[in-house]
Structures are given as C-alpha cells and as structure tokens.
C-alpha positions, 0 to 999 in steps of 0.5 A: 774174154779175148783181148782186143788185138786177138779180135783184130787179128781175126778181122784182119785174117778175114780181110786178107782171105777175102782179098786173096779169093778175088786174086784167084782163077775160077769161080769155084775157088773164089767162092769157096775161099770167099766163104771161109772169109765171111765165116771168119767175119761172122766169128769176128761180128760175134766177138764184136757184137756187131749184128750188121756184120754177122747178118750180112756175112751169114747171108753171103755164106749162104749164097756161096754155098748155094752157088758152089753146090750148083757149079760143076767142079771142072778140074781145069778150073780148080787147078788153074 
C-alpha cells in the first residue's frame, strides 16, 4: 500500500499540471495538458477511494479527448 505522502505527491502533481495548463496558449495544448492532469487525478481518486474525484475527472477526460479530436491541429497554435 502506498504511503500517505506518496498519494499526496500524486495529488499535488495533478494540481501543478492542471494549473500549468491554464497558463499555456492555444486550446489544443490546454486541453491536452488538462486531460493529463485529470488522468492523474483519477489515479489519485482511486488511491483515496474517492468516487466524486474519479467520476468528475473521468468525465473531464472524455470531454477533453472529444474536443481534441474535433480540433484541427494548427501548427501556429501548437507552437505558441
């Protein structure tokens, strides 16, 4: 079983990645990084057995992936 500090590090890592996603330019990069953060939050929720986190972040990942697929990857947008 993982120690509490390890679980906390996973949660804080997701938080830092999520906050970083809000600072990037371009919707594609924002959604990609935010999807990664939400995936890490899902792992965090599983370790805590916190169903609201698992459900909410799972929905967010699906929505991000759906939107990413519908976005055209614009080289100018991605490289900003």
